[in-house]
N, C-alpha and C positions, 0 to 999 in steps of 0.2 A: 379491401382489393380500391387503391386510389383509381379511376376510371378516366380521370383530368387527360392525361397521358399521354402521346400513345394508342397506335392501332389495336380493335383490338376482331376479338374472331367473332362476332355474333348468328344464333339458331334462331330464327325465327320460325314460329309453325303457324300452318295460314296464312301462306307470304303471295295465294297466286292471287288475291282483294282486295282491293281493302282494306279494312287497317295495316296488318301483316303488309300487305304490298307497299303503303305507306310509308312504315316503319324500317323495310327493307329499301325501298330509296331515299330517305332520307343521313339511311343511316351506312350506305355506301357511298353516300355524295361526303357525308364529314369525311370519307378516307376507312371508316373500316372494312371488314373482312364481313362481308356478311353474305350467312346462307340461308337458303327459302326454302317455304318447306309447303308440297303439296301431293292434294292422291293421285293426283297424276298431274302433273309438270305438261308445261306448253314446250308445245315443240320448239320456238323458234325460244332460245334463249334469255332473259330482258339482259340488258346495258349494263354495266356496273355491280351483276352477283348472280350469284352460283342458283340455283335451284336443284332443292333433291326430293325424291321420291318419297312422300313419308305419312304415313294410316295414321293418324292417334290410336285411333281403336282398338291397332292390330301391334303387339307388343313386339316380333318381330319386324316388323320394317321398323318400331321404333327405334329397336337396337342395331338394323342395317343402314339405316341415314348417321346416323350419333355417329359408326364406326368406317363410315366413310370419309365423315367429317375430321372427324383425327389423323384415322392415318393423312387426305392429303396434310390439314394444318397442324396438325399435332399439340390442339389445344382449343377448349370451347369457352371464352373467356365471360359468355351473355348469354345467357338464353330468353327470348323472349314466346310466355307460351300463345299465342291468338288465338290458335284454331277456333272453331266455335259453332256451335250447330245452334238453332232454335227453334223451339217448339210454340206453340200457339195452342190455346184451349182452356174451356174450363177444366179441373181437376176432376169430375168428375163422369169425361167424356173420353179424357185419357188412357189409353189401356197402360198394365202395364211393359208391355213390349217400348209403346211410344217414350216412356218414361224412362226406361232400360238407357235407350240412343243418346237419346237424351241427357239422363248422369255421363254416361262410358263416354261421351264427345269431352265434353267440356271441366269435369273434374276426372274420370278416370284417365283420358288422355293427360293431364297433366301432370298424376303423377307417374305414367308411363316416362314421358321424356323425362323426368326430375329423376326419377331413378335413372335411367342410363347415361345420364349427364353428372352428378353424384359423386360420384368411385371415382374417376377425374379431376375432380375440383380438389377430391379433398387431401386426394391426394396432391397436388399444387397447394393444396391452402388457402385457396383465389376463388373467385367465380361469385356473379349475379347471376337470379333470375328474375326474368319481371314477370307477374302472371297478369291478363288483361283481363280483369273483371268487370260491373258493372255497375251504375250505381242503383238498376234492380237487381243487386246483391249488400245492397242497403234497403231498401225502400220496397216489401212485396207488390207484385203489380197486379191489376185482375186478370184473369185468364191470359197470365202465362207462370203462371204458380209455378211448376216443373223451370223453365227457362233462371225466375228466380229461384228458387231454390237449387241450381245446378250452382248461382256463380253464389249465396249465401253460404255456401259450401267449400267456396272457392278462400273465401274469405275468414275461415278457420280452417283451413289446411294452411293457405300462406304464412297465420300469423303464428301455426305449430313448426311449419318447418325453420322462416326465421332464428326460434328461440336456441330447435333443434343442430342448426349450423354452423350457428355463433361462432364456435367454438376451430370453426375450419376456416376461417377467416371468409364466410358465407352469407351474400347476405342476399335477403328473397322481401321483393315490395311488389305490392299490389296498384295497376292504375285503373279508373277504377270509368270510365267513361261516361256519360248521358246517351242523349242521342244521337248519331251519328250516319253522316249520308255516305250510308252503302247501298250490296249487295244484300245485303243479309234482310233488306225488308220486300224486293221479291222476292228469296230466298224460305224464306219463314216456311215451318211445315204446320198447316193445320192438324191436329189428330182427327182422325177417322169419325169419333163418335161426337167433335163439334158438329158435322151437317145436316142435312134436312129429317126431324126427329128430336134433335137437340132442347132440352125444354131452357141451356141456357143461349138459343139462338141469336137471338135480337139483341140482347145487349153482350154477347160476344161479337158480332159485327158490328155494334156503335164505339164498341172500345175499340178494336182493333185497326175501325176505319181509325179514328182517334190519337192509335200509336202511330199509325203509319207514316201518319201527313206530319205529326213531330218529325220523327227519323230526319223523311227526307227534307224537312225545314231544318235537319242538327250542322251542327258541327260538317267542316269536314273530315276526313282522317286523318288527314296532315296536321291537326293541333294536335292527336289524341298520342301519332309517332313524335313529333315536339316536347310534350309530356315522356313518352319512353327516353328520347336521348336525354332530358334532363334529369331521371332516374337514371340511368346508366352513367351519368357522368357527375352525381353527385354522390363525395369523399364518405357521408353516411347517410343512406337514404333513408330517409321515414319509411312505415308502412306502408302507408295504400297513397294517393294522388287522388284528386278527380281532375275530368274535365268533362267541360260545356259548356253549354250554355247556364248560366249564375242562378235561373230562377228552378231548372233540377237542382242543381252545384247547395239550391240556401237548402230543397226540400229533405236533405239529408240532416241540416240544423233544426230541422224544425223540428224533426219527428225525436230527437232527441231531448228539446224543451216544452213539446206539447204534451198534455195530456195525450194518452195514447187513443182515447175516443177520438176525440176533437180532432187527430192528425189525418187516422183514419177517413174518419169523414169530409173535410177539405178533398184528400185524393180522392173519395168516392165521384164527391164533387165535378170534380177533372176531368171526368170518364164519365161522369151523365151518372155517373149511379148513383139511386135513391136511396135512405133506411125505407122499412118497409113500415 
């Protein structure tokens, strides 16, 4: 699909704030027909694009939103899977229920949206899916284990999807942000077991403080939106695109080049963690 010419119909999940909102705003300014989604759309509609009610954890909700968009526009050219949830805590302190909620949103939510739009895209033999991953899906982060697991899973899901849909004229890519200034920092959920009594409480609080400081000093959401636009307009998009501070993007290269234990030690030292 050549998206470099003409207006496209774009669905952006999780568009009530942060990266999703920035994507919806930028793409609408570029004269694309944009539909953002949120579990609870604002009463006052945004300027330049429409909002639909969509909860990625509920299959019926996903199907209704996609059907409504298709009824209004007749097609969906691009999907930006951005809706996400962030859970923090030591793996030992994380309940299976908490882990499920993390994976249900970040992985199965993407699957539900893809399953809803792919029949239409296959019929038209055209479409583009852009999944918002994370550099935390390439490098495992301490006390972000389930979040990293969900983004690692999205890496594999997208690689597999690309190969499956290529013959139908559909393309899929990943955008992997590092730290970004969004409300995700304030909305992060802490595992219940990470509270008083946790054997990990002291290092967890130290690491989380570093992570949140880096996030608040991260790139603006608009930087990610510009990268999404770049992917959307590419004639032959690559598998993945990183965006963020150079030092964080370089960590991915360092992981591939350095011995695993050496890289692990460097990462731990960044977060103030020591080997025994």
